[in-house]
Structures are given as structure tokens and as C-alpha cells.
N, C-alpha and C positions, 0 to 999 in steps of 0.2 A: 504494500500500500504506500502511496505517496505521503510526503510530509504533510501536505494539506489534508489528506484523508485521515492521518493520525490525529491531526489537530481537531478535525471535525468530530471524530469519535470521542476524543477526550472532552470536547465541549458538550456533546450529547450526554455522556455519563455524568459530567459535573452538573448539567442542567437538571437531570433526573434527581440527583441527590439534593440539589438546592430546592427543588419543587416540593420536597417532602415536608409538609407542614405538621410539626409535632403537635400543635394545638388541636388539629383535626384528629390525629391519632388518639390523643388524650380524650377527646369527645367520644370517639368510637369506643374507647375503653369504658368510659362511664356508662354508655348505652348498653354494652354487652354485660357489664357487671350488674346493672339494674335488672336486666332480663333474667340473668342467672339467679340473682337473689329471689326474684319472683317465683321462678320455677322450683327452686329449692324450698322456699317457704311453703308453697302449695303442696309439694310432695310430702313434707313431714308434718303438714298442718300445724305450723308454728302458731302459738296463741297470740292474741292481741293484747296490748296494754293500753286500754282506753283512757283517753283524757277528756276533759270537758270540751264542749263545743263541737263534738264529732271528730276530734283529732285522735290520733293513735301514735304512740311512741314508736311502734314498729311499722307504721304505714309506708316508710320508704322501701321496705322489703315487699309489702303487699302491692305497692304502686309501681313495682319494677317493670310492669308491662309497658309503661310509658316510654321505656327505652327504645321500643320499635319506632315510635313517632320521631324520636331524636335521630335514629338511624336514617329515616326518610329525609329529614331536614339536611343531614350531612350529605346524603346522596345527591340531593339537588344542588347543594353548595359546591360539591366537588365536580359534578358532571356538567354544570353550566359552562365553565371555562373550557373544559375538555372537549365538549361538543362544539363549542364555538371555534376552537382551533381546528376541528375536523372538517369544517366547511368554510374555507377561506374565500371561495368563489360562489357562495350561495348553496342552496340545497340541490345537489346533483346526485344522480343515481349511483355513480361510481364511488363518490365520497360517502354516500349513505351506506352502501354495501360494506365498505371498509370499516366505517364507524360501527355498524351493527356486528360485524364479525369480531371486532376487538372487544366489544361489550360482551358478546356471547362467550367468547373464549375466557374472558375474565370471570364471569359468573358460572358458566356451565360446567367447566372442568371440575372445580372443587364440589360444586353442587351435585353433579351427576355421580361423582365418586362417593359422596355421602349417601346418595340414594342406594347405591349398591351395598354400602356398609350396613345401612339400616335394614335393607331387605334381608341380609344375612343374619343380623342380630335378632331381628323379629322372628324370622322363621326357624332359626336354629336354636335360639336361646329364650325366645319370648320376652325380650327386653323391650319395655315400652311398646307393647303390641298394638298395632294399628293395621288397617286394611292395606294390603300390598298386592291387590289384583292387577290385571293387565290394564284396566281402565285407569286405575290410580297411577300406575307407572307412566303410561303414555301421556296423561293429562299433566303430570308433573314435568315430564321431559319437554313438553310444549309450552310450559308456563301458563297453562289455562286452568289449573286445578282449582283456582279460586272462583271459577264461574259456577261451580256446582256445590251444593251443601254436602253431597256424598263424598266428594274428593277433597273438600276444603282442608280438613285436618288429617287426611290419611298419610300413611308412611311415617311422617314425623310432624308433630304439632307445631313446629316452628316454620315449616315450609310455606305456610299460607302467605307470609310477607314477601317471599321471593318473587311471587307472581306479579303483584302490583309494581314492584321495583323494576322488573324487566319491562313491563308494559309502559312505564313512564320513560324508560330509556328509548323505547321505540318511538314514542311521541315527541320527545324533546327536540329533535332537529326541526320538526314541523313548527313547534312553538317558537324556536329561534327565527324561523323564516317569517312567521305571521305576526309576531309581537316584537316589533323592532324599536318602538319608542317607549319612553318611561310611562307616558300616560296610558298607553294600551296595556302595558304590563301591570300597572296598578289596577286597571279594570279587570284583568284576568285574575289577579290576586283576590280582589274583593268578590268577584263572581265565584271563585273556587271556595272561598270561605263561606259564602252564603249556601253553596251547594252542600258543603260539609255539615253545616248546622241543620239544614233541611233533611238530609239523609239520616243524620243521627237521631233526630226527633221523630222520624217516621215510626208508626207502631210496628210491632213484630220484632223478631230476632234473627232475620236473615243475615247470615255471615257474608255471603257473596255481595250483598248490598251494603251492609253496614261496615264491613271490614275490607271492602274492595277499593279499587283505584278511585272511584267516585268520591269516597270519603277522605282518602289520604292524598288526593291530588293537590289540595291546598298546601300541605307540608312540603311536598316536592317543589312546588312553585315558589313557596316562601324561601326555601333554601337556595333555589336558583337565583332569585332576585337579591338575596343577601350577597351572593357572589358577584352579581352585576354591579352593585353599588356599595361594595364592602367598605371602601375608603370613606365615602361620604357618610355612611351609616355609623361607622366606628368613630369618626371625627365628631359627629353630633352627640353620640352617646357619651363620649369622653368630655366634651364641652359642657354637657348638661350634668355631668357627674352622676349618671344614671345607673352605673354598674352596681353600687351597693344596694340600691333599691330593688333592682332586678334580682340580684342574688337573694335578698331577704324574701321577696315574694315567692321565688322559686322554692326556697327552703320551707316556708310556711305551707305552701300548697302540697309539698311532698309529704307532710305529716297529716294531711287531710285524707281520711280513709274513703276511697271511692272504688266501688266494685267494678271490675273490668266489663261486666255485662250490663251495667246500668246505662240508661238512655243518654245520660250526660257524659259518659266516660270518654267518648271520642273528642268532645269539646274540651274536657279537662286535659286529655292527653295533648291536644293541639296547643292549648294555652301554655303548658309546661314546656313543650318542645319549642315554641316560639321564644319563650324567655331564655331557654338554654341556647337557642340559635343566636340570639342577640349577644349573649356572653361569648359565644364562639367567635363571632365576627370581630369582636374587640380583641380577643386573645390572638386571633389569626393575623391581625394587622399590626400587632405589637412587635417590638424588637426581639422579644423572647420566643417568637413563634417557632423558631428552628433551633433554639438553644435553651433547654429546660434543665432543671436540677435533677437529682436522683429520682425523686418521686415521679417527676414528669417523664423521665426516661423509662421507668417501669410501666407507667400508664401507656406511654406511646408504644412500647413493645406489645402490651396486651391489645392495644388498638390495632396494631398491624396484624395480629392474629384473630381479630374479633369475628371475621366472617366464619372461619373454621370453628371457633368457640361457639358461635351461634348455631351453626349447622349440627353440632353434636351436643347441644345443650341437654338433651334428654338422656345422655349417657349416665346421668346421676341415678337412673333407675337400675343400672347394672349393679349398683352397690346394695340394692334392696334396702332403702333407708327405713329404719325403725326408731321410734322415739323422737321427741322434739326438745332438743337442748342445743346449746351453743356449740358444743363439740361436734355433734352430728351435722349441724348447719355448716360449720367451717370445713369439715372434711368433705362434704358434698360439693361445696363451692370450689374447693381446691381440686377435686376430682374432675369437675367440668372444665375448669381453666386448663389444668394439666393435659387432659386428653385433647382439648381443642388445640393447644400449642403443638402437641405431637402431630396431629393431623395436618396442621399448617405446614410443618416442615416436611411431612411425607408427601403431601399433595399440592397444596396451594402455593407454597414457596417455589416449587419446581415448575408448576404450570405457569407461574408468572414469569420465571426466567425464560421459558419456552415462548411465551406470548411476546415478550420483548424482542426475542431473537427473530420471531416470525414477522413481526410488524415493523421492526426498526429499519431494515434495509432500504425501503422506499424513502423514508424520511432522510436517512443518511445520504442516499444517492442524490436526492433533491438538493440537500445542503452542499454536497460535493459539486454538483453541477453549478449551483449558485456561486460557490467559491471559485470554481474554474472560470466562470463567466466574469466575476468581479476581477479576478487576476488578469484575464485577457484585456478587460477594459482599462485596468490600471496600466498594463504594459502599453496598450495603444495610446493612452493619454500621455504616458512618458515619452513615447516615440514622437508624438506630435510636438510636445514641448521642446524636445531636443532639436527637431527639425526647424522649429520656429526660432 
């Protein structure tokens, strides 16, 4: 490879390292820890410690399901700029195909691998048993299992959220093309918020309706718009000194006991996720976004493994939990985190290395061509200057 090629590759590698925002990884860690707390709390039926006014000292464990909403905000926040870079010349079929394949590769490889693992664990050892029929498998492979009540929670109870996430990824380039001004995006945000409230308050308990993309579309859009206007939003929040108030509201609401199946639960989840998203955008634009302390480094590591930890959250049932005490709780949380990290290194880490290798050559070639062209233009300009 030429010296120019070596330089370009070095720049690409450096760029990827620089783009890793540890505050985002820390937010992912908080989300997956919340979800894990909720699943463990439910598995061992940990008792409540009721406080006056409908508050509960252990509500942050019981409310851990709101971590899914935070995941959706983070997805919108990260995917907005990524999708924007994928379409430098507008919405074109070739660019869309490449964008979709990159997203599919990122999600599908660890996700499909986990389906195979759960199929084996359920049928061989009856760990967290759920339906694993042909219809369940095919609908999950196609990311449409959230369209039917019968497949919504099959194979693994956490898979329901993978479908709306993938569906949003499919829609995002269209949103980028249609909503190009700040005013139109605000209208989209308000409209999606109204839709969320309307769907949440509808009678009935249809999971495909109340836990589908219609309900969570608002959080994805909110995350996307946070990324679009992150500097302006962060500057205003810092100028208004709003961060302590946001943190206080978030903390108080976390101790408010809200049942996941209640009609107002989706609005409650959205409110907490919005507050967490505002804190994220301030952290992400601060000087420490890529340079955190020891605790931040540990959280960032958990955040990098969060997808695998989430996919295997129900591994806690392999331990056959009995009793409800702090030792059991900690051991189950540790089991889930440890197994998720293991599967991250066995599957997700390697699939990501492969994905970068598969999709990098075109970008590098483009950069090399641009570098060659720039070099030629510089040489030409130098020649003209010498001639003159």
C-alpha cells in the first residue's frame, strides 16, 4: 500500500476511536442495568418497601423496565448522524441498500446467534421456556414478531424490543429525506408524542399496539432530534443550569412505583427517558465525553457489551433462583452481566470486526481516490505556479 493509503487507514482507525462517545456507552450501561434489575426483581419476587405518597424504596428495581425506553432514545441519538453520513447525495437506492445491510449485519448476527442459543437452552434444558415453533423463529428472523400477540414474547421475553428498533432503522432514511427543516421536525416530534399518548390510553392490553413502533416512535424521534441539535440543546440547558433539576426529577420519578402494564406506564417511561436523554446530550457534548474516570470506564465497558447482556438477560433462570434476599439478587445480576460479557466476546465483538472489514473498503477507497485527486490537483497547481 502507498504512503497515502497508510495515512488514510490510520486516519480511519483514529476516527473510529475518536467517535466512541463514552457518555453514550455509560447511558447504555445504565439502561441495561435497569432492565437487568427489573428482570431479577421479578424473578425472585423481591418485596416492596412502601413509602408515603405511592413511593417505594425499591421502585428503581421495579421500574427497571424503563431502560428499554432509554435504549430507544440512545438508538435515535446514535443513528441520526450515522444515517445522515450514509446519504451524502440524498436518498438513493444504492446508498439505502448499503445502509440497510450495515444495520442488518450489526443487529442480526448477535441476535440470530442468540436465537439459536435460546432455542437450544429451551428445548434441551427448559431454561426460561417459551414457544420456539417455526412461526416464532421465522417471525423473529424477519423482525415482525411484534405484529402478533402469539409471537410477541416467544423465544425470549426481551426480543419484543428488537423489532421496533429494526423497523425504525428502516424508516429513518425516509425521515431524513422528508423532514429537513427544524420546524417540520418539531411537528413530527409533537405528532409522535400525541400518537404515543393516544395509543397508551386506548382501552385493552394489546402488546403489538401498545408496545409497538407506534408507541415508541416518539422516543426514537426524540433521540434523533437530540443528535441534530445537540450543541444548541446542551448550551441552553447549561445556561439555564437545568441539569440539577432534571436529575432531581428523574430520581424522584424513579422511586414512584408504576406497574409496567398500567395504562400510564408508557407515558411514564417516555417522561423518564426524555429526562435521561437531556442529561445524555449534556454529558455527550462535555469535555469528558471521551475521557471518564474509573467508574465511567467500567460503565462504558458494560455499555459496549449491553446488546449481548440484553439478549441473554433471561439466563438468570438457569440459576433457578430461590429466595428473595440481597445475596440472591446480587448473584443473579452478576450472572446476567457475566454471561452477557462472555457472549459479547464470543459473538458480537467478532461480528463487529467482520462488519468493519466488510464495509470499510469502499469508504477507504473513496478516501484514497479523494486523496489521489487532491494530490494531483496540488501537483498541477504547483506546476502552474512554477510555470508562471
